[in-house]
All heavy atoms as TSV, in Angstrom:
chain	resi	resn	atom	element	x	y	z
A	1	TYR	N	N	-54.004	-41.285	61.309
A	1	TYR	CA	C	-54.175	-42.682	61.772
A	1	TYR	C	C	-55.021	-42.499	63.144
A	1	TYR	O	O	-55.954	-43.194	63.250
A	1	TYR	CB	C	-52.904	-43.241	62.054
A	1	TYR	CG	C	-52.925	-44.749	62.208
A	1	TYR	CD1	C	-52.791	-45.629	61.292
A	1	TYR	CD2	C	-53.294	-45.301	63.490
A	1	TYR	CE1	C	-52.920	-47.104	61.515
A	1	TYR	CE2	C	-53.252	-46.667	63.795
A	1	TYR	CZ	C	-53.172	-47.432	62.693
A	1	TYR	OH	O	-53.291	-48.860	62.902
A	2	GLU	N	N	-54.588	-41.636	63.996
A	2	GLU	CA	C	-55.307	-41.656	65.251
A	2	GLU	C	C	-56.669	-41.126	65.048
A	2	GLU	O	O	-57.604	-41.538	65.847
A	2	GLU	CB	C	-54.418	-40.636	66.158
A	2	GLU	CG	C	-55.068	-40.579	67.560
A	2	GLU	CD	C	-54.317	-39.776	68.528
A	2	GLU	OE1	O	-53.305	-39.033	68.047
A	2	GLU	OE2	O	-54.642	-39.670	69.771
A	3	ALA	N	N	-56.963	-40.152	64.114
A	3	ALA	CA	C	-58.322	-39.665	63.882
A	3	ALA	C	C	-59.183	-40.850	63.303
A	3	ALA	O	O	-60.312	-40.823	63.580
A	3	ALA	CB	C	-58.176	-38.502	62.768
A	4	LEU	N	N	-58.538	-41.681	62.537
A	4	LEU	CA	C	-59.400	-42.778	61.968
A	4	LEU	C	C	-59.615	-43.988	62.988
A	4	LEU	O	O	-60.689	-44.536	62.946
A	4	LEU	CB	C	-58.592	-43.459	60.785
A	4	LEU	CG	C	-58.557	-42.504	59.470
A	4	LEU	CD1	C	-57.610	-43.007	58.564
A	4	LEU	CD2	C	-59.815	-42.204	58.880
A	5	TYR	N	N	-58.599	-44.212	63.772
A	5	TYR	CA	C	-58.653	-45.467	64.596
A	5	TYR	C	C	-58.690	-45.238	66.117
A	5	TYR	O	O	-58.841	-46.152	66.803
A	5	TYR	CB	C	-57.545	-46.389	64.248
A	5	TYR	CG	C	-57.476	-46.876	62.785
A	5	TYR	CD1	C	-56.529	-46.360	61.919
A	5	TYR	CD2	C	-58.561	-47.616	62.317
A	5	TYR	CE1	C	-56.557	-46.791	60.600
A	5	TYR	CE2	C	-58.541	-47.955	61.023
A	5	TYR	CZ	C	-57.519	-47.536	60.169
A	5	TYR	OH	O	-57.568	-47.973	58.780
A	6	GLY	N	N	-58.555	-44.007	66.530
A	6	GLY	CA	C	-58.607	-43.693	67.990
A	6	GLY	C	C	-57.381	-44.189	68.676
A	6	GLY	O	O	-57.450	-44.283	69.958
A	7	GLN	N	N	-56.261	-44.416	68.078
A	7	GLN	CA	C	-54.977	-44.852	68.663
A	7	GLN	C	C	-53.904	-44.407	67.837
A	7	GLN	O	O	-53.983	-44.146	66.622
A	7	GLN	CB	C	-54.979	-46.454	68.764
A	7	GLN	CG	C	-54.918	-47.242	67.491
A	7	GLN	CD	C	-54.975	-48.735	67.690
A	7	GLN	OE1	O	-55.372	-49.102	68.748
A	7	GLN	NE2	N	-54.587	-49.392	66.618
A	8	LEU	N	N	-52.693	-44.160	68.480
A	8	LEU	CA	C	-51.573	-43.811	67.660
A	8	LEU	C	C	-51.163	-44.929	66.797
A	8	LEU	O	O	-51.355	-46.165	67.134
A	8	LEU	CB	C	-50.484	-43.460	68.651
A	8	LEU	CG	C	-50.703	-42.279	69.627
A	8	LEU	CD1	C	-49.668	-42.174	70.698
A	8	LEU	CD2	C	-50.924	-41.033	68.755
A	9	PRO	N	N	-50.456	-44.692	65.784
A	9	PRO	CA	C	-50.063	-45.701	64.796
A	9	PRO	C	C	-48.905	-46.615	65.274
A	9	PRO	O	O	-48.909	-47.848	64.757
A	9	PRO	CB	C	-49.620	-44.954	63.546
A	9	PRO	CG	C	-49.157	-43.573	64.021
A	9	PRO	CD	C	-50.089	-43.268	65.196
A	10	PHE	N	N	-48.182	-46.109	66.274
A	10	PHE	CA	C	-46.991	-46.964	66.768
A	10	PHE	C	C	-47.244	-47.246	68.305
A	10	PHE	O	O	-47.633	-46.291	68.937
A	10	PHE	CB	C	-45.754	-46.249	66.511
A	10	PHE	CG	C	-45.426	-46.130	65.007
A	10	PHE	CD1	C	-45.694	-44.811	64.428
A	10	PHE	CD2	C	-44.990	-47.100	64.238
A	10	PHE	CE1	C	-45.479	-44.661	63.092
A	10	PHE	CE2	C	-44.847	-46.911	62.754
A	10	PHE	CZ	C	-45.023	-45.588	62.224
A	11	ALA	N	N	-46.924	-48.380	68.675
A	11	ALA	CA	C	-47.149	-48.797	70.101
A	11	ALA	C	C	-45.760	-48.435	70.860
A	11	ALA	O	O	-44.788	-48.536	70.315
A	11	ALA	CB	C	-47.513	-50.264	70.197
A	12	GLY	N	N	-46.004	-48.228	72.167
A	12	GLY	CA	C	-44.818	-47.981	72.997
A	12	GLY	C	C	-45.231	-47.390	74.259
A	12	GLY	O	O	-45.731	-46.256	74.242
A	13	GLU	N	N	-44.956	-48.066	75.326
A	13	GLU	CA	C	-45.296	-47.447	76.685
A	13	GLU	C	C	-44.193	-46.429	77.121
A	13	GLU	O	O	-44.555	-45.612	78.039
A	13	GLU	CB	C	-45.409	-48.622	77.745
A	13	GLU	CG	C	-46.618	-49.518	77.369
A	13	GLU	CD	C	-47.872	-48.702	77.396
A	13	GLU	OE1	O	-48.124	-47.921	78.245
A	13	GLU	OE2	O	-48.756	-49.076	76.497
A	14	SER	N	N	-43.093	-46.516	76.581
A	14	SER	CA	C	-41.985	-45.530	76.873
A	14	SER	C	C	-41.430	-44.979	75.631
A	14	SER	O	O	-41.682	-45.526	74.511
A	14	SER	CB	C	-40.877	-46.221	77.641
A	14	SER	OG	O	-40.242	-47.256	76.816
A	15	MET	N	N	-40.667	-43.920	75.723
A	15	MET	CA	C	-40.084	-43.333	74.602
A	15	MET	C	C	-39.199	-44.281	73.918
A	15	MET	O	O	-39.154	-44.388	72.714
A	15	MET	CB	C	-39.359	-42.054	74.980
A	15	MET	CG	C	-38.689	-41.302	73.700
A	15	MET	SD	S	-40.029	-40.711	72.564
A	15	MET	CE	C	-40.709	-39.462	73.370
A	16	ALA	N	N	-38.466	-45.102	74.662
A	16	ALA	CA	C	-37.569	-46.155	73.968
A	16	ALA	C	C	-38.285	-47.142	73.264
A	16	ALA	O	O	-37.919	-47.525	72.226
A	16	ALA	CB	C	-36.647	-46.820	75.103
A	17	ALA	N	N	-39.432	-47.661	73.854
A	17	ALA	CA	C	-40.291	-48.692	73.197
A	17	ALA	C	C	-40.955	-48.093	71.958
A	17	ALA	O	O	-41.000	-48.709	71.001
A	17	ALA	CB	C	-41.284	-49.206	74.139
A	18	LEU	N	N	-41.427	-46.830	72.037
A	18	LEU	CA	C	-41.957	-46.163	70.823
A	18	LEU	C	C	-40.948	-46.053	69.735
A	18	LEU	O	O	-41.283	-46.250	68.614
A	18	LEU	CB	C	-42.528	-44.897	71.282
A	18	LEU	CG	C	-43.214	-44.000	70.166
A	18	LEU	CD1	C	-44.291	-44.758	69.619
A	18	LEU	CD2	C	-43.701	-42.555	70.780
A	19	THR	N	N	-39.736	-45.685	70.155
A	19	THR	CA	C	-38.700	-45.504	69.229
A	19	THR	C	C	-38.370	-46.724	68.387
A	19	THR	O	O	-38.288	-46.780	67.178
A	19	THR	CB	C	-37.434	-44.856	69.751
A	19	THR	OG1	O	-37.687	-43.629	70.463
A	19	THR	CG2	C	-36.264	-44.742	68.872
A	20	VAL	N	N	-38.300	-47.883	69.150
A	20	VAL	CA	C	-38.111	-49.188	68.546
A	20	VAL	C	C	-39.170	-49.475	67.640
A	20	VAL	O	O	-38.997	-49.943	66.446
A	20	VAL	CB	C	-37.989	-50.308	69.643
A	20	VAL	CG1	C	-37.956	-51.695	68.984
A	20	VAL	CG2	C	-36.606	-50.106	70.419
A	21	SER	N	N	-40.460	-49.274	67.934
A	21	SER	CA	C	-41.565	-49.560	67.084
A	21	SER	C	C	-41.576	-48.664	65.899
A	21	SER	O	O	-41.802	-49.208	64.757
A	21	SER	CB	C	-42.904	-49.297	67.952
A	21	SER	OG	O	-44.016	-49.552	67.063
A	22	VAL	N	N	-41.278	-47.463	65.947
A	22	VAL	CA	C	-41.128	-46.542	64.801
A	22	VAL	C	C	-40.046	-46.925	63.841
A	22	VAL	O	O	-40.329	-47.108	62.632
A	22	VAL	CB	C	-41.090	-45.071	65.257
A	22	VAL	CG1	C	-40.729	-44.170	63.968
A	22	VAL	CG2	C	-42.282	-44.589	65.910
A	23	LEU	N	N	-38.872	-47.146	64.437
A	23	LEU	CA	C	-37.807	-47.602	63.535
A	23	LEU	C	C	-37.861	-48.869	62.889
A	23	LEU	O	O	-37.424	-49.094	61.784
A	23	LEU	CB	C	-36.507	-47.651	64.441
A	23	LEU	CG	C	-36.042	-46.220	64.923
A	23	LEU	CD1	C	-34.764	-46.282	65.832
A	23	LEU	CD2	C	-35.728	-45.306	63.745
A	24	ALA	N	N	-38.803	-49.814	63.580
A	24	ALA	CA	C	-38.984	-51.119	62.888
A	24	ALA	C	C	-40.087	-50.927	61.881
A	24	ALA	O	O	-40.427	-51.974	61.021
A	24	ALA	CB	C	-39.427	-52.165	63.917
A	25	GLY	N	N	-40.784	-49.852	61.880
A	25	GLY	CA	C	-41.894	-49.638	60.958
A	25	GLY	C	C	-43.099	-50.461	61.297
A	25	GLY	O	O	-43.927	-50.889	60.336
A	26	GLU	N	N	-43.330	-50.785	62.554
A	26	GLU	CA	C	-44.425	-51.613	62.939
A	26	GLU	C	C	-45.682	-50.792	63.263
A	26	GLU	O	O	-45.902	-50.320	64.468
A	26	GLU	CB	C	-43.956	-52.412	64.281
A	26	GLU	CG	C	-42.885	-53.351	64.053
A	26	GLU	CD	C	-42.256	-53.941	65.329
A	26	GLU	OE1	O	-42.783	-53.488	66.379
A	26	GLU	OE2	O	-41.459	-54.832	65.225
A	27	VAL	N	N	-46.454	-50.565	62.224
A	27	VAL	CA	C	-47.751	-49.780	62.411
A	27	VAL	C	C	-48.750	-50.837	63.070
A	27	VAL	O	O	-48.858	-51.953	62.575
A	27	VAL	CB	C	-48.277	-49.458	61.053
A	27	VAL	CG1	C	-49.619	-48.625	61.315
A	27	VAL	CG2	C	-47.241	-48.337	60.465
A	28	ARG	N	N	-49.393	-50.287	64.149
A	28	ARG	CA	C	-50.447	-51.119	64.831
A	28	ARG	C	C	-51.462	-51.522	63.831
A	28	ARG	O	O	-51.916	-50.723	63.035
A	28	ARG	CB	C	-51.103	-50.303	65.892
A	28	ARG	CG	C	-50.229	-50.080	67.099
A	28	ARG	CD	C	-51.134	-49.369	68.150
A	28	ARG	NE	N	-50.368	-48.938	69.214
A	28	ARG	CZ	C	-50.798	-48.305	70.285
A	28	ARG	NH1	N	-52.079	-48.177	70.502
A	28	ARG	NH2	N	-50.018	-47.950	71.358
A	29	PRO	N	N	-52.045	-52.680	63.937
A	29	PRO	CA	C	-53.232	-53.014	63.107
A	29	PRO	C	C	-54.406	-52.251	63.660
A	29	PRO	O	O	-54.491	-51.858	64.834
A	29	PRO	CB	C	-53.350	-54.572	63.411
A	29	PRO	CG	C	-52.715	-54.885	64.656
A	29	PRO	CD	C	-51.637	-53.768	64.820
A	30	PRO	N	N	-55.396	-51.968	62.794
A	30	PRO	CA	C	-56.526	-51.194	63.252
A	30	PRO	C	C	-57.424	-52.081	64.219
A	30	PRO	O	O	-57.354	-53.279	64.105
A	30	PRO	CB	C	-57.243	-50.916	61.883
A	30	PRO	CG	C	-56.767	-51.839	60.901
A	30	PRO	CD	C	-55.364	-52.286	61.381
A	31	PRO	N	N	-58.053	-51.411	65.095
A	31	PRO	CA	C	-59.022	-52.210	65.848
A	31	PRO	C	C	-60.027	-52.918	65.067
A	31	PRO	O	O	-60.472	-52.470	64.048
A	31	PRO	CB	C	-59.564	-51.085	66.872
A	31	PRO	CG	C	-59.086	-49.759	66.437
A	31	PRO	CD	C	-58.115	-49.952	65.310
A	32	GLY	N	N	-60.510	-54.049	65.639
A	32	GLY	CA	C	-61.521	-54.854	64.809
A	32	GLY	C	C	-62.799	-54.138	64.559
A	32	GLY	O	O	-63.360	-54.389	63.612
A	33	ALA	N	N	-63.141	-53.123	65.350
A	33	ALA	CA	C	-64.481	-52.473	65.150
A	33	ALA	C	C	-64.256	-51.304	64.183
A	33	ALA	O	O	-65.311	-50.583	63.833
A	33	ALA	CB	C	-64.981	-51.963	66.475
A	34	ALA	N	N	-63.086	-50.976	63.688
A	34	ALA	CA	C	-62.820	-49.834	62.791
A	34	ALA	C	C	-63.619	-50.055	61.536
A	34	ALA	O	O	-63.649	-51.140	60.891
A	34	ALA	CB	C	-61.437	-49.653	62.580
A	35	GLN	N	N	-64.325	-48.955	61.073
A	35	GLN	CA	C	-65.036	-49.018	59.832
A	35	GLN	C	C	-64.518	-48.173	58.742
A	35	GLN	O	O	-65.124	-47.346	58.119
A	35	GLN	CB	C	-66.544	-48.654	60.091
A	35	GLN	CG	C	-67.265	-49.628	60.964
A	35	GLN	CD	C	-68.748	-49.280	61.093
A	35	GLN	OE1	O	-69.136	-48.458	60.551
A	35	GLN	NE2	N	-69.300	-50.108	61.853
A	36	VAL	N	N	-63.155	-48.333	58.578
A	36	VAL	CA	C	-62.369	-47.523	57.672
A	36	VAL	C	C	-62.160	-48.453	56.372
A	36	VAL	O	O	-61.667	-49.589	56.544
A	36	VAL	CB	C	-60.959	-47.025	58.209
A	36	VAL	CG1	C	-60.204	-46.309	57.280
A	36	VAL	CG2	C	-61.244	-46.220	59.543
A	37	PRO	N	N	-62.403	-47.998	55.226
A	37	PRO	CA	C	-62.226	-48.864	54.082
A	37	PRO	C	C	-60.773	-49.316	53.983
A	37	PRO	O	O	-59.846	-48.472	54.369
A	37	PRO	CB	C	-62.671	-47.911	52.856
A	37	PRO	CG	C	-63.427	-46.867	53.488
A	37	PRO	CD	C	-63.079	-46.718	54.984
A	38	ALA	N	N	-60.548	-50.436	53.444
A	38	ALA	CA	C	-59.232	-51.020	53.412
A	38	ALA	C	C	-58.285	-50.151	52.460
A	38	ALA	O	O	-57.077	-50.068	52.784
A	38	ALA	CB	C	-59.253	-52.379	52.831
A	39	TRP	N	N	-58.813	-49.610	51.396
A	39	TRP	CA	C	-57.963	-48.690	50.558
A	39	TRP	C	C	-57.528	-47.468	51.243
A	39	TRP	O	O	-56.316	-46.980	51.065
A	39	TRP	CB	C	-58.625	-48.353	49.183
A	39	TRP	CG	C	-59.914	-47.449	49.315
A	39	TRP	CD1	C	-61.215	-47.689	49.587
A	39	TRP	CD2	C	-59.771	-45.968	49.329
A	39	TRP	NE1	N	-61.895	-46.540	49.650
A	39	TRP	CE2	C	-61.024	-45.469	49.446
A	39	TRP	CE3	C	-58.641	-45.137	49.073
A	39	TRP	CZ2	C	-61.269	-44.135	49.515
A	39	TRP	CZ3	C	-58.954	-43.699	49.047
A	39	TRP	CH2	C	-60.270	-43.218	49.197
A	40	VAL	N	N	-58.354	-46.885	52.187
A	40	VAL	CA	C	-57.833	-45.778	52.942
A	40	VAL	C	C	-56.783	-46.201	53.906
A	40	VAL	O	O	-55.719	-45.495	54.093
A	40	VAL	CB	C	-58.978	-45.176	53.715
A	40	VAL	CG1	C	-58.652	-43.981	54.737
A	40	VAL	CG2	C	-60.102	-44.544	52.794
A	41	HIS	N	N	-56.942	-47.375	54.535
A	41	HIS	CA	C	-55.987	-47.857	55.426
A	41	HIS	C	C	-54.521	-48.051	54.756
A	41	HIS	O	O	-53.558	-47.621	55.237
A	41	HIS	CB	C	-56.465	-49.166	56.022
A	41	HIS	CG	C	-55.356	-49.795	56.972
A	41	HIS	ND1	N	-55.047	-49.301	58.155
A	41	HIS	CD2	C	-54.495	-50.814	56.724
A	41	HIS	CE1	C	-54.142	-50.122	58.781
A	41	HIS	NE2	N	-53.768	-51.036	57.811
A	42	ARG	N	N	-54.646	-48.582	53.538
A	42	ARG	CA	C	-53.473	-48.782	52.769
A	42	ARG	C	C	-52.645	-47.343	52.450
A	42	ARG	O	O	-51.513	-47.233	52.526
A	42	ARG	CB	C	-53.709	-49.511	51.387
A	42	ARG	CG	C	-53.902	-50.983	51.646
A	42	ARG	CD	C	-54.014	-51.733	50.275
A	42	ARG	NE	N	-55.084	-51.241	49.449
A	42	ARG	CZ	C	-56.312	-51.729	49.446
A	42	ARG	NH1	N	-56.637	-52.584	50.236
A	42	ARG	NH2	N	-57.226	-51.258	48.543
A	43	VAL	N	N	-53.555	-46.426	52.054
A	43	VAL	CA	C	-53.018	-45.100	51.799
A	43	VAL	C	C	-52.187	-44.502	53.077
A	43	VAL	O	O	-51.115	-44.064	53.030
A	43	VAL	CB	C	-53.907	-44.156	51.359
A	43	VAL	CG1	C	-53.484	-42.725	51.153
A	43	VAL	CG2	C	-54.485	-44.564	49.878
A	44	VAL	N	N	-52.937	-44.579	54.194
A	44	VAL	CA	C	-52.521	-43.991	55.423
A	44	VAL	C	C	-51.198	-44.787	55.807
A	44	VAL	O	O	-50.198	-44.125	56.292
A	44	VAL	CB	C	-53.526	-44.038	56.518
A	44	VAL	CG1	C	-52.860	-43.702	57.920
A	44	VAL	CG2	C	-54.756	-43.095	56.240
A	45	VAL	N	N	-51.185	-46.038	55.782
A	45	VAL	CA	C	-49.922	-46.995	56.133
A	45	VAL	C	C	-48.902	-46.541	55.319
A	45	VAL	O	O	-47.764	-46.450	55.713
A	45	VAL	CB	C	-50.297	-48.406	56.165
A	45	VAL	CG1	C	-49.053	-49.229	56.365
A	45	VAL	CG2	C	-51.276	-48.610	57.431
A	46	ARG	N	N	-49.121	-46.356	54.035
A	46	ARG	CA	C	-47.943	-45.990	53.017
A	46	ARG	C	C	-47.468	-44.677	53.447
A	46	ARG	O	O	-46.235	-44.521	53.439
A	46	ARG	CB	C	-48.558	-45.873	51.618
A	46	ARG	CG	C	-47.431	-45.576	50.543
A	46	ARG	CD	C	-47.887	-45.520	49.160
A	46	ARG	NE	N	-46.950	-44.937	48.367
A	46	ARG	CZ	C	-47.073	-44.566	47.040
A	46	ARG	NH1	N	-48.329	-44.817	46.567
A	46	ARG	NH2	N	-46.216	-43.987	46.375
A	47	GLY	N	N	-48.239	-43.763	53.913
A	47	GLY	CA	C	-47.871	-42.419	54.378
A	47	GLY	C	C	-46.922	-42.522	55.692
A	47	GLY	O	O	-46.170	-41.565	55.957
A	48	LEU	N	N	-47.116	-43.619	56.321
A	48	LEU	CA	C	-46.309	-43.806	57.624
A	48	LEU	C	C	-45.157	-44.740	57.344
A	48	LEU	O	O	-44.249	-45.011	58.243
A	48	LEU	CB	C	-47.207	-44.461	58.653
A	48	LEU	CG	C	-48.298	-43.591	59.127
A	48	LEU	CD1	C	-49.282	-44.524	59.989
A	48	LEU	CD2	C	-47.811	-42.485	60.003
A	49	ALA	N	N	-44.766	-45.130	56.233
A	49	ALA	CA	C	-43.601	-46.014	55.863
A	49	ALA	C	C	-42.406	-45.377	56.427
A	49	ALA	O	O	-42.126	-44.250	56.278
A	49	ALA	CB	C	-43.717	-46.328	54.341
A	50	ARG	N	N	-41.568	-46.353	56.822
A	50	ARG	CA	C	-40.211	-46.009	57.377
A	50	ARG	C	C	-39.381	-45.510	56.353
A	50	ARG	O	O	-38.623	-44.381	56.450
A	50	ARG	CB	C	-39.627	-47.135	58.074
A	50	ARG	CG	C	-38.240	-46.843	58.769
A	50	ARG	CD	C	-37.783	-48.013	59.542
A	50	ARG	NE	N	-36.530	-47.731	60.188
A	50	ARG	CZ	C	-35.242	-47.766	59.703
A	50	ARG	NH1	N	-35.246	-48.342	58.490
A	50	ARG	NH2	N	-34.331	-47.443	60.350
A	51	GLU	N	N	-39.213	-46.119	55.279
A	51	GLU	CA	C	-38.373	-45.827	54.126
A	51	GLU	C	C	-38.964	-44.727	53.307
A	51	GLU	O	O	-40.119	-44.800	52.782
A	51	GLU	CB	C	-38.051	-47.027	53.283
A	51	GLU	CG	C	-37.301	-48.119	53.944
A	51	GLU	CD	C	-35.963	-47.689	54.406
A	51	GLU	OE1	O	-35.306	-46.827	53.717
A	51	GLU	OE2	O	-35.516	-48.040	55.523
A	52	PRO	N	N	-38.280	-43.498	53.098
A	52	PRO	CA	C	-38.839	-42.521	52.207
A	52	PRO	C	C	-39.239	-42.932	50.771
A	52	PRO	O	O	-40.263	-42.390	50.336
A	52	PRO	CB	C	-37.646	-41.503	52.189
A	52	PRO	CG	C	-36.780	-41.740	53.347
A	52	PRO	CD	C	-36.863	-43.257	53.591
A	53	GLY	N	N	-38.552	-43.789	50.188
A	53	GLY	CA	C	-38.881	-44.339	48.944
A	53	GLY	C	C	-40.270	-45.056	48.950
A	53	GLY	O	O	-40.882	-45.160	47.875
A	54	ASP	N	N	-40.758	-45.531	50.057
A	54	ASP	CA	C	-42.001	-46.276	50.234
A	54	ASP	C	C	-43.157	-45.265	50.469
A	54	ASP	O	O	-44.327	-45.752	50.407
A	54	ASP	CB	C	-41.882	-47.296	51.229
A	54	ASP	CG	C	-40.877	-48.420	50.941
A	54	ASP	OD1	O	-40.512	-48.560	49.871
A	54	ASP	OD2	O	-40.417	-48.985	51.932
A	55	ARG	N	N	-42.816	-44.071	50.859
A	55	ARG	CA	C	-43.947	-43.158	51.128
A	55	ARG	C	C	-44.318	-42.311	49.951
A	55	ARG	O	O	-43.512	-42.385	48.807
A	55	ARG	CB	C	-43.382	-42.070	52.225
A	55	ARG	CG	C	-43.195	-42.855	53.639
A	55	ARG	CD	C	-42.983	-41.699	54.629
A	55	ARG	NE	N	-41.779	-40.893	54.470
A	55	ARG	CZ	C	-40.558	-41.005	55.070
A	55	ARG	NH1	N	-40.379	-41.964	55.944
A	55	ARG	NH2	N	-39.570	-40.202	54.759
A	56	PHE	N	N	-45.258	-41.538	49.987
A	56	PHE	CA	C	-45.773	-40.597	49.002
A	56	PHE	C	C	-44.537	-39.572	48.821
A	56	PHE	O	O	-43.965	-39.120	49.803
A	56	PHE	CB	C	-46.996	-40.051	49.294
A	56	PHE	CG	C	-48.159	-40.954	49.254
A	56	PHE	CD1	C	-48.664	-41.478	50.351
A	56	PHE	CD2	C	-48.688	-41.358	48.073
A	56	PHE	CE1	C	-49.781	-42.404	50.321
A	56	PHE	CE2	C	-49.761	-42.251	47.889
A	56	PHE	CZ	C	-50.228	-42.824	49.159
A	57	ALA	N	N	-44.437	-38.935	47.714
A	57	ALA	CA	C	-43.373	-37.992	47.475
A	57	ALA	C	C	-43.725	-36.737	48.071
A	57	ALA	O	O	-42.911	-35.888	48.489
A	57	ALA	CB	C	-43.128	-37.835	45.993
A	58	SER	N	N	-45.082	-36.426	48.341
A	58	SER	CA	C	-45.506	-35.137	49.077
A	58	SER	C	C	-46.889	-35.501	49.620
A	58	SER	O	O	-47.534	-36.440	49.428
A	58	SER	CB	C	-45.620	-34.039	48.036
A	58	SER	OG	O	-46.637	-34.369	47.069
A	59	MET	N	N	-47.241	-34.554	50.530
A	59	MET	CA	C	-48.553	-34.604	51.163
A	59	MET	C	C	-49.697	-34.404	50.086
A	59	MET	O	O	-50.681	-35.068	50.157
A	59	MET	CB	C	-48.690	-33.452	52.140
A	59	MET	CG	C	-50.072	-33.514	52.880
A	59	MET	SD	S	-50.359	-35.147	53.763
A	59	MET	CE	C	-49.560	-34.886	55.220
A	60	ALA	N	N	-49.328	-33.649	49.072
A	60	ALA	CA	C	-50.306	-33.392	47.908
A	60	ALA	C	C	-50.549	-34.643	47.278
A	60	ALA	O	O	-51.674	-35.079	46.908
A	60	ALA	CB	C	-49.766	-32.349	47.005
A	61	GLU	N	N	-49.540	-35.521	47.002
A	61	GLU	CA	C	-49.634	-36.838	46.396
A	61	GLU	C	C	-50.541	-37.837	47.168
A	61	GLU	O	O	-51.357	-38.458	46.698
A	61	GLU	CB	C	-48.361	-37.383	46.073
A	61	GLU	CG	C	-48.357	-38.729	45.319
A	61	GLU	CD	C	-46.994	-39.361	45.038
A	61	GLU	OE1	O	-46.008	-38.533	44.851
A	61	GLU	OE2	O	-46.901	-40.555	44.986
A	62	MET	N	N	-50.273	-37.728	48.551
A	62	MET	CA	C	-51.134	-38.494	49.484
A	62	MET	C	C	-52.530	-38.048	49.468
A	62	MET	O	O	-53.497	-38.937	49.417
A	62	MET	CB	C	-50.584	-38.441	50.895
A	62	MET	CG	C	-51.256	-39.324	51.910
A	62	MET	SD	S	-50.562	-39.305	53.471
A	62	MET	CE	C	-51.647	-40.398	54.438
A	63	CYS	N	N	-52.808	-36.811	49.548
A	63	CYS	CA	C	-54.158	-36.282	49.441
A	63	CYS	C	C	-54.825	-36.686	48.169
A	63	CYS	O	O	-56.015	-36.970	48.121
A	63	CYS	CB	C	-54.168	-34.755	49.630
A	63	CYS	SG	S	-53.809	-34.273	51.278
A	64	ASP	N	N	-54.114	-36.626	47.023
A	64	ASP	CA	C	-54.623	-37.096	45.806
A	64	ASP	C	C	-55.098	-38.578	45.813
A	64	ASP	O	O	-56.079	-38.946	45.294
A	64	ASP	CB	C	-53.646	-36.962	44.626
A	64	ASP	CG	C	-53.346	-35.421	44.231
A	64	ASP	OD1	O	-54.220	-34.609	44.599
A	64	ASP	OD2	O	-52.358	-35.130	43.554
A	65	ALA	N	N	-54.217	-39.362	46.428
A	65	ALA	CA	C	-54.582	-40.845	46.457
A	65	ALA	C	C	-55.894	-40.995	47.388
A	65	ALA	O	O	-56.764	-41.849	47.208
A	65	ALA	CB	C	-53.476	-41.534	47.244
A	66	LEU	N	N	-55.962	-40.095	48.442
A	66	LEU	CA	C	-57.202	-40.192	49.374
A	66	LEU	C	C	-58.415	-39.743	48.595
A	66	LEU	O	O	-59.603	-40.086	49.000
A	66	LEU	CB	C	-56.932	-39.451	50.702
A	66	LEU	CG	C	-55.940	-40.137	51.629
A	66	LEU	CD1	C	-55.704	-39.144	52.749
A	66	LEU	CD2	C	-56.586	-41.420	52.196
A	67	GLU	N	N	-58.359	-39.005	47.570
A	67	GLU	CA	C	-59.464	-38.425	46.810
A	67	GLU	C	C	-59.841	-39.465	45.829
A	67	GLU	O	O	-60.956	-39.292	45.204
A	67	GLU	CB	C	-59.104	-37.146	46.165
A	67	GLU	CG	C	-59.017	-36.076	47.098
A	67	GLU	CD	C	-58.557	-34.625	46.450
A	67	GLU	OE1	O	-58.265	-34.577	45.245
A	67	GLU	OE2	O	-58.592	-33.676	47.186
A	68	ARG	N	N	-59.023	-40.446	45.431
A	68	ARG	CA	C	-59.463	-41.504	44.388
A	68	ARG	C	C	-59.981	-42.591	45.071
A	68	ARG	O	O	-59.391	-43.765	45.265
A	68	ARG	CB	C	-58.255	-41.755	43.657
A	68	ARG	CG	C	-57.701	-40.753	42.694
A	68	ARG	CD	C	-56.496	-41.251	41.739
A	68	ARG	NE	N	-55.454	-41.901	42.428
A	68	ARG	CZ	C	-54.384	-41.128	42.813
A	68	ARG	NH1	N	-54.303	-39.862	42.594
A	68	ARG	NH2	N	-53.358	-41.752	43.505
A	69	ASP	N	N	-61.257	-42.651	45.466
A	69	ASP	CA	C	-62.038	-43.755	45.972
A	69	ASP	C	C	-62.193	-44.780	44.844
A	69	ASP	O	O	-62.835	-44.500	43.791
A	69	ASP	CB	C	-63.313	-43.234	46.402
A	69	ASP	CG	C	-64.172	-44.368	47.138
A	69	ASP	OD1	O	-63.882	-45.580	46.890
A	69	ASP	OD2	O	-65.157	-44.016	47.806
A	70	PRO	N	N	-61.641	-45.983	44.949
A	70	PRO	CA	C	-61.639	-46.911	43.878
A	70	PRO	C	C	-63.119	-47.380	43.603
A	70	PRO	O	O	-63.417	-47.948	42.515
A	70	PRO	CB	C	-60.891	-48.037	44.459
A	70	PRO	CG	C	-60.643	-47.885	45.762
A	70	PRO	CD	C	-60.911	-46.421	46.106
A	71	SER	N	N	-64.115	-47.214	44.512
A	71	SER	CA	C	-65.402	-47.625	44.275
A	71	SER	C	C	-66.111	-46.568	43.460
A	71	SER	O	O	-67.140	-46.680	43.000
A	71	SER	CB	C	-66.116	-48.074	45.570
A	71	SER	OG	O	-66.214	-46.865	46.305
């Protein structure tokens, strides 16, 4: 996420605020100038999902999803 958007996926000025953001699953929206395809964003956000069942089963599965460009 940080490599794509230049910011961390979760906001928080303190460890406590960051913890709240992570536990709530509140991924920051990408900056308006980001030129990352929407499908890549969806894959990355799924990889950051709070609930294990909502994430990919493995990093290999996530990498496979990133290799499947729908266009």
